[in-house]
N, C-alpha and C positions, 0 to 999 in steps of 0.2 A: 504493500500500500504506500502511495506517495505521501511524503511528509513535507511540510512547508517551512521548517525552521531555517534551512539554508537559503531559500528564496527570500524569506523575510529579512534576514540579516544582510543579505546582499542588496536588497532594495533600499534598506536604510542607509547603507554605505553610499550607494549611488545617488540617492536623493541629496545627501550632503555634498557629494562631489560635483553633481551636475544640477545646479539650481533650476535650469531651464526645463528639466524633466520632473520638477517637484510635484506638479499636479498629477501627472500620469502615474508616477510611482506612489504617490499618496493614495490614489484610488486603488492601485494594485495591492497595496498593503491592507486596505480595508477589505478587499476581496479575499486576501489570504486568511483573514479572520473568519470569513464566511466558510471558506474551504476547510479550515480546521474544525469547524463546528458540524460539518456534514455527517461525519461518522460513517455508519454502515448503510446509509440510505441507498436505494436502488433507483434506476433511471425512471421507473414508473411514478416515483414520488417527487421528481425534480421540480415539476411545475408548481405543485402545491407547497412544498417545503423549502426549496432552495431559491426559487425565483423571488419570493418576497424579501428574503435576506439580501439577495444581490441588489435589488432595487433600493432597499434601505441603505446599504453600504455606499452605493453610488450617489444617492441623494446627500449623504453625509460628507463624502470625501471627493466625489468626482466632479467633472465639469457641469455647470448648471444646465447647459443646453442638453447634454446627454441625460441628466437626471429627469428633466421635464419630458423629453421624448420617450423615455422608458415608461413613464406614467400613462402615456397615451396608447400603449399596446393593449389591445382588448382581449386577445386570446393567447397568453403565453404558452399554453400547452401545444397549440398548433404551431407556434414558432419553433419550439424545441423539436417537435416531430418532423417539421420540414428540414431542420438542420441535420437531423440524424439520417434523413433520406437523401441528403446531398443536394437539396434544392437551393437555388439562389435566394439570398435574403438581403433586405435593405441593411445598411450599416448598423443602425440601432438594434434591429432584430438580431443581427449576427453577434453583436456584443452581448446581448442578453443570453443567447443560446450558449455561446462559448463560456461566458462567466458562470453560468448555471450548471453546465454539463461537464466542464473540464475536470473538476475534482472526482467526478464519478467515472468518467472515461479513463482517467489516469490510473485508476486501480483495477479497472475491468480487464479480464482476460478474454472476453467474448468479442469476436470480430463484428464490427458494425459497418463494414464497408468492403470494397473489393480492391485490394492493392494492385497497382500496376505502375510500371515506370518508376518515377521518383516519388510515388505515394507511399505512405506508411505501410509496412508489411503486417502491422497488427490491426489497424482500423481503417486503412485506406485514405487517411487524411493527407492534406498537403503539407510539405515541410515548411516550418516557420523560420528556421535559422540553421546555418551551417556551422560545424564545429571542427576545429583542428586540435588533435591531441598533442601532448608533449612528446617530442621525439628524442630528447636527451642530448641533442646536438645543437650548438649555437647556430642561429640563422636557418635552421631546417625545421619545417613544420611537420607534425605527425600526420597520421592517417585522418581522413575526412569522414565525418558522420553527419546525419541530418536529424533534426528534432521535430517531431510531429506537432502541428498546430492544434490538433484535436485531442490527443491523449498524452502528449509529452514523451512518447516512446522514442528512443534514439537508436538509429541503425546505420551501419556502414554504407557508404556510397562512394562511387568512383570520384576521384579528384578532378578528372578530366571531362566528365559528362555533365550536361546541364540537367538539373532535376526537373525542369519544366518540360523541355521538348526532347531531351535525350541526345542532343547533338554532341558529338565527341571530336569533330575534326576542326580544331583551332577556334572553336566558337567561344569558349570560356575566356573571360578577361577580368582582370582586377581593375575596376573603375576608379577606386579611391583607396589609398592605404597611407597611413602616417608612418614616417620613418622614425624608428626609436630603437636604440641598442639595448638589449637586455630586457628582463621582465619588468612589469609594472610593480613597484614596491608600495607606494602610497601616493596620496594626492600631491604632495609636495615633491616627490621624487621624479616626476615626469613632466616635461614641458609640453608634451602632446596631450590632446584631448581624448582621443580614442586610439592609443597605440596598439591595442590588442584587437581592434575591429577593422574590417575592410568591407568594401562592397564588391562582391563577385557577381558578374552579370554575364549574360549570353548574348553574343553579337547576332545570333540568328533570330531568337524570339524576343529579345529585349526585356527579358525577365531577370530579376536579381534576387539575391539573398544577402543578408548581413552575415559575415563569416567571423566567428569568434575564435581567436588563437589562444588556447590554454597554455601554450608555451610562453607567451608573453605575460599572461595574467592567470595563474593557476587557480585563483580564487573566483574567477568569473563564473557566473551561473548563466548559461547562454540565453535562456528565455527572458531573464531579467535584464541582462545587459542589452539585449536587442530592443527592449522597451525604451531604454534610456538613450538610444542612438537617434534621437530626433533630427539632429543636423544632417546625419548621413542619409536619412530617408528623404529629406528635403533636397539634398544635393542630387540624389539619384533621380528624383522626379524632374529636376531641372535638366537632367541629361536625357530625358525622354524614356526612362526606364520604369517598369512596373514591378513591384514586389510580387513574388509568386503568390503569396496571400498576405493580406494585412495582418498585423499583430492584434492582440486582444483589444487594444485601444483604437483600432482602426487605422493605424499608421503604417 
């Protein structure tokens, strides 16, 4: 079963480090409190038991526009069912479904989708973030894996292939990466803003993921660090790129 202590401590660190991401991470911390309270609920009770808690947490800590929009959703159960079936949802509905179902899907071992290509082999969800492991050698990244946006499962994936279209022939490119020697030690020890993050995009389909290099910052929690990378998402958009799937906060 997924636990959230590591996510919480990392979100608190990044909220102090990156003031521009304070509201996003504050809302995420409020959701972590909800996820901790879910216990052994099953998916059938998500609409009645989890949704009200998500709405309350968002109203308390999230953006006012988002909180107001959530209150206007008339049939949360239908929204959750649509999400599980793979239907397209409006951004606010997608937020509600992901925030309500993620803690349940994270601990589930039942398949709720059909994995293919760069999709999660456990639930069929799209990848949220790319991760490089520690290689043990300076200036050399470790193997690559992807983290699922629906259930948080992490699986190995080719470093040369695009998770969106599968292209392998020279399509993958690093659009943005900060130069920094050695690992990130603390806030004052690095002149770079995101020395452990980069934008990896596909020249064929113009889709991208944020890539987290654990060799540069072993304390990074990929799903949390990706939430804090607001400037990188804005830069990628300016380059005409589209994230494979928006993160929990719709960015």
